PLY file of the C-alpha trace (Angstrom):
ply
format ascii 1.0
element vertex 330
property float x
property float y
property float z
element edge 329
property int vertex1
property int vertex2
end_header
-7.49 45.55 -46.30
-9.24 48.66 -45.01
-7.80 51.16 -42.54
-9.92 49.82 -39.66
-8.50 46.29 -40.01
-4.94 47.64 -40.19
-5.56 49.59 -36.99
-6.80 46.45 -35.20
-3.72 44.49 -36.30
-1.39 47.25 -35.11
-3.07 47.34 -31.70
-2.82 43.53 -31.34
0.86 43.60 -32.30
1.64 46.38 -29.83
-0.15 44.48 -27.04
1.77 41.27 -27.82
5.15 43.04 -27.77
4.32 44.78 -24.48
3.19 41.50 -22.92
6.32 39.68 -24.11
8.61 42.37 -22.71
6.68 42.37 -19.45
7.08 38.59 -19.10
10.80 38.84 -19.78
11.12 41.52 -17.10
9.29 39.38 -14.54
11.44 36.35 -15.43
14.58 38.42 -15.00
13.43 39.68 -11.62
12.85 36.10 -10.44
16.35 34.98 -11.49
18.77 34.70 -8.55
21.79 36.73 -9.61
23.31 37.24 -6.16
26.63 35.85 -4.90
27.02 32.06 -4.89
26.63 30.56 -1.43
26.08 26.85 -2.22
28.70 24.72 -3.94
29.19 21.00 -4.38
31.42 19.57 -1.64
33.05 16.16 -1.20
30.55 13.47 -2.13
29.37 11.23 0.69
31.07 7.84 0.22
28.32 5.74 1.79
25.06 4.55 0.29
22.29 7.05 -0.59
19.85 7.35 2.32
17.52 9.56 4.29
16.86 9.79 8.02
20.50 9.50 9.12
21.59 11.01 12.46
24.51 13.34 13.11
26.69 14.96 15.76
29.83 17.11 15.58
32.98 16.80 17.71
35.84 19.32 17.38
34.89 20.40 13.84
34.45 16.83 12.65
30.91 15.72 11.76
29.65 12.16 12.11
26.81 10.55 10.14
25.14 7.37 11.42
22.53 5.00 10.04
19.48 5.94 8.00
17.24 4.19 5.50
17.75 3.39 1.82
15.24 3.63 -1.01
14.61 -0.13 -0.81
13.67 0.33 2.90
16.90 -1.28 4.11
17.88 0.20 7.47
21.58 0.92 7.98
24.00 0.84 10.91
27.17 2.21 9.29
28.88 5.42 10.41
31.23 7.96 8.83
33.19 11.05 9.82
33.71 14.20 7.71
36.20 17.01 8.35
35.28 19.18 5.36
37.95 17.55 3.17
37.22 13.81 3.23
34.74 11.20 4.44
36.14 8.33 6.53
34.46 5.06 7.50
34.06 4.55 11.24
33.01 1.64 13.44
29.49 0.43 12.75
26.83 1.51 15.20
26.36 -1.34 17.69
22.73 -0.75 18.64
19.74 -1.91 16.60
19.68 -0.50 13.08
17.54 2.65 12.83
16.55 5.75 10.91
15.10 9.09 12.04
17.23 8.95 15.21
18.84 11.93 16.97
22.46 12.71 17.75
24.33 15.13 19.98
27.83 15.78 21.33
28.72 16.50 24.93
32.10 16.43 26.71
33.92 15.18 23.62
31.70 12.12 23.05
28.96 11.55 20.50
25.54 10.05 21.25
22.89 8.44 19.04
19.45 7.28 20.16
15.70 7.03 19.59
14.56 6.53 15.98
12.66 3.82 14.15
14.21 0.43 13.59
14.39 -3.23 14.42
16.23 -5.19 17.10
15.83 -8.41 15.16
12.61 -9.37 16.92
10.39 -6.30 16.94
10.16 -3.26 14.68
9.04 0.18 15.78
10.03 3.30 17.69
13.10 3.01 19.93
14.27 4.65 23.18
17.82 3.35 23.65
21.00 5.49 23.47
24.65 4.78 22.64
27.87 6.72 23.16
30.67 7.01 20.60
34.27 7.61 21.67
36.23 9.10 18.73
39.58 8.33 20.37
38.97 4.59 20.45
36.42 4.47 17.58
34.03 2.44 19.77
30.37 2.48 20.76
28.85 1.59 24.13
25.31 1.59 25.48
24.24 4.27 27.96
21.03 4.92 29.89
17.78 4.62 27.94
15.71 7.70 27.21
13.05 7.84 29.98
10.16 9.14 27.89
8.08 7.20 25.39
9.93 5.60 22.49
9.79 7.82 19.39
11.47 8.96 16.21
11.93 12.30 14.40
12.83 14.07 17.65
15.25 16.96 18.30
18.49 17.13 20.28
20.89 19.92 21.25
23.67 20.60 23.75
24.08 23.49 26.21
27.20 23.46 28.34
27.85 20.00 29.76
24.31 18.69 29.24
22.22 17.54 26.30
18.49 17.98 25.73
16.31 15.56 23.77
12.58 15.53 23.07
9.57 16.23 20.88
9.21 13.68 18.05
6.44 11.38 16.90
5.18 7.81 16.46
3.73 6.99 13.05
1.80 3.94 14.23
-0.41 5.98 16.58
-0.12 9.44 14.98
1.23 10.76 18.30
3.49 13.78 18.59
5.18 14.97 21.78
5.99 18.19 23.65
8.30 16.81 26.38
12.05 17.48 26.72
14.56 15.55 28.84
18.02 16.63 30.03
20.92 14.17 29.88
23.87 14.44 32.29
26.80 12.41 30.90
28.74 12.60 34.18
26.05 10.60 36.01
24.54 8.92 32.93
21.08 10.06 34.03
18.06 11.73 32.47
15.61 14.21 34.02
12.51 15.80 32.52
12.47 19.59 32.26
9.48 21.90 32.10
8.35 23.11 28.66
5.72 25.56 27.47
5.15 24.73 23.81
1.90 25.67 22.09
2.04 22.50 20.01
3.24 18.96 20.22
5.48 18.40 17.21
7.48 15.89 15.22
10.21 16.58 12.67
11.05 19.95 14.25
14.42 21.75 13.96
16.88 23.07 16.55
20.12 25.05 16.50
22.31 26.70 19.15
23.71 30.25 19.02
25.97 31.56 21.81
24.85 28.80 24.19
21.15 29.52 23.62
19.03 26.89 21.87
16.30 27.76 19.37
13.54 25.24 18.67
10.72 25.43 16.14
9.12 24.05 13.03
7.82 20.51 12.83
4.22 19.52 12.38
1.28 18.37 14.47
-2.23 17.22 13.60
-1.29 17.19 9.93
-0.13 20.82 9.61
3.20 22.67 10.07
3.52 24.41 13.45
4.29 28.11 13.78
5.58 28.45 17.37
9.28 29.17 17.94
11.22 29.32 21.24
14.60 30.06 22.75
16.01 28.19 25.75
19.03 29.20 27.83
19.15 26.09 30.01
16.68 27.52 32.52
13.89 29.42 30.80
11.89 28.91 27.62
11.02 32.19 25.87
8.43 32.34 23.13
9.72 34.16 20.06
7.93 35.63 17.07
5.83 33.09 15.18
7.41 31.52 12.11
4.58 32.86 9.93
4.63 36.41 11.31
5.44 39.58 9.31
3.99 38.20 6.07
6.68 35.49 5.99
6.43 31.75 6.35
9.45 29.92 7.77
7.36 26.96 8.93
9.31 23.86 7.95
9.56 20.22 8.95
12.10 17.52 8.06
14.49 20.41 7.33
18.22 20.72 7.91
19.44 23.28 10.45
22.75 24.70 11.64
24.22 27.86 13.16
27.05 29.94 11.71
28.34 32.84 13.79
25.39 34.74 15.26
22.76 33.39 12.86
20.75 30.21 12.53
19.84 28.64 9.19
16.96 26.32 8.27
17.60 24.61 4.95
15.18 23.00 2.50
12.86 20.40 4.07
9.13 20.38 3.60
6.46 23.08 3.76
2.72 22.55 3.53
3.04 22.52 -0.28
5.90 20.00 -0.58
9.70 19.79 -0.57
11.24 23.26 -0.93
14.72 24.67 -1.63
14.46 27.82 0.50
17.06 28.80 3.08
15.71 30.79 6.04
18.15 32.84 8.12
17.36 33.71 11.75
18.84 36.75 13.48
18.35 36.52 17.28
19.32 40.16 17.84
15.99 41.36 16.43
14.07 38.04 16.37
13.72 38.14 12.58
13.69 35.68 9.68
14.85 36.42 6.12
14.90 34.23 3.00
17.46 36.16 0.94
20.09 33.41 0.96
20.75 31.40 -2.19
18.38 28.46 -2.42
19.73 24.94 -2.11
20.36 23.72 -5.70
19.04 20.22 -4.88
16.08 20.42 -2.45
15.51 17.51 -0.07
14.02 16.38 3.23
15.31 14.11 6.02
18.87 15.19 5.22
21.83 15.61 7.57
22.98 19.19 8.21
25.85 20.55 10.32
28.37 23.40 10.52
32.16 23.08 10.36
34.66 25.96 10.60
32.17 28.70 9.71
30.50 26.85 6.85
27.26 24.87 6.65
26.85 21.44 5.06
23.92 19.33 3.98
24.15 15.75 2.70
22.02 12.67 1.98
18.21 13.00 2.28
15.52 12.40 -0.31
13.00 14.10 -2.57
10.14 12.02 -3.85
11.63 8.71 -4.97
15.20 10.04 -5.27
17.65 9.32 -2.44
20.87 11.38 -2.33
24.54 10.81 -1.54
25.82 14.25 -2.60
27.07 16.98 -0.26
26.67 20.75 -0.55
28.65 23.39 1.35
27.18 26.79 2.29
29.32 29.92 2.74
27.16 32.84 3.99
27.93 36.00 2.00
24.47 37.58 1.64
0 1
1 2
2 3
3 4
4 5
5 6
6 7
7 8
8 9
9 10
10 11
11 12
12 13
13 14
14 15
15 16
16 17
17 18
18 19
19 20
20 21
21 22
22 23
23 24
24 25
25 26
26 27
27 28
28 29
29 30
30 31
31 32
32 33
33 34
34 35
35 36
36 37
37 38
38 39
39 40
40 41
41 42
42 43
43 44
44 45
45 46
46 47
47 48
48 49
49 50
50 51
51 52
52 53
53 54
54 55
55 56
56 57
57 58
58 59
59 60
60 61
61 62
62 63
63 64
64 65
65 66
66 67
67 68
68 69
69 70
70 71
71 72
72 73
73 74
74 75
75 76
76 77
77 78
78 79
79 80
80 81
81 82
82 83
83 84
84 85
85 86
86 87
87 88
88 89
89 90
90 91
91 92
92 93
93 94
94 95
95 96
96 97
97 98
98 99
99 100
100 101
101 102
102 103
103 104
104 105
105 106
106 107
107 108
108 109
109 110
110 111
111 112
112 113
113 114
114 115
115 116
116 117
117 118
118 119
119 120
120 121
121 122
122 123
123 124
124 125
125 126
126 127
127 128
128 129
129 130
130 131
131 132
132 133
133 134
134 135
135 136
136 137
137 138
138 139
139 140
140 141
141 142
142 143
143 144
144 145
145 146
146 147
147 148
148 149
149 150
150 151
151 152
152 153
153 154
154 155
155 156
156 157
157 158
158 159
159 160
160 161
161 162
162 163
163 164
164 165
165 166
166 167
167 168
168 169
169 170
170 171
171 172
172 173
173 174
174 175
175 176
176 177
177 178
178 179
179 180
180 181
181 182
182 183
183 184
184 185
185 186
186 187
187 188
188 189
189 190
190 191
191 192
192 193
193 194
194 195
195 196
196 197
197 198
198 199
199 200
200 201
201 202
202 203
203 204
204 205
205 206
206 207
207 208
208 209
209 210
210 211
211 212
212 213
213 214
214 215
215 216
216 217
217 218
218 219
219 220
220 221
221 222
222 223
223 224
224 225
225 226
226 227
227 228
228 229
229 230
230 231
231 232
232 233
233 234
234 235
235 236
236 237
237 238
238 239
239 240
240 241
241 242
242 243
243 244
244 245
245 246
246 247
247 248
248 249
249 250
250 251
251 252
252 253
253 254
254 255
255 256
256 257
257 258
258 259
259 260
260 261
261 262
262 263
263 264
264 265
265 266
266 267
267 268
268 269
269 270
270 271
271 272
272 273
273 274
274 275
275 276
276 277
277 278
278 279
279 280
280 281
281 282
282 283
283 284
284 285
285 286
286 287
287 288
288 289
289 290
290 291
291 292
292 293
293 294
294 295
295 296
296 297
297 298
298 299
299 300
300 301
301 302
302 303
303 304
304 305
305 306
306 307
307 308
308 309
309 310
310 311
311 312
312 313
313 314
314 315
315 316
316 317
317 318
318 319
319 320
320 321
321 322
322 323
323 324
324 325
325 326
326 327
327 328
328 329
């Protein structure tokens, strides 16, 4: 072999080694080597499902209903205190999935959603109250807006707020919000100023201020994000501002301390494992938290005693019954 051919071989070999080392460096940079934040928690003892509803009373979370992989709609309910799941009285309203839940004045409430009353199937507008002391359900006033599913709910003070959502059959999404007063068992519509109607949005509450965003409308994720103090809606920085993209729908959400977290769910490209952290002090989003090891959508998420939890949900054809606990250390 002449000198020219040897030189060519040497150059090719040097290029291959450099490329290999470069790839290894990039792979190493993409590896998450930060502190562990997600760990397996106590497995959910009910059937795998998505679209369950939840509320939290005195650091005990409740999970109600949902839909199984075989399309069976459920009416069972469970409580979880961070150490064990316990079976509770079955929900007494029509079976449903994609409902909403909230807590106010020591009682839990479940309503809206998609289900069947034994005669008709579709979006629902009824609501039911759960008393943890007696482990019983009773019907309360119906939601006054249009029947819907995949809505949001949150509590400020002694009142709850419910709205947004969608109807699959007509491709409608909504921008209305209603206030529920448990003392009088009445609803009243409040003024909103959203840029988009939206279904499958997320909401969390920090220091008695609600934050609402995400969801999708007209086939695309929505970018508008708002705070609400019980009187005034304030538009915050868009979810896709600052070269970031926290637009999510069918995601889990909870608040820990002075930060809100949006977990997994779906982006425009599919189901994702990202955790977005919101800091209200400077209206900023960061995605430096450890990603959820098992990404999913239509899961149940809540916070108990300074830790976040996510359980059930689905990804593709897989329906989950595992539970993960999140301890923020990053």
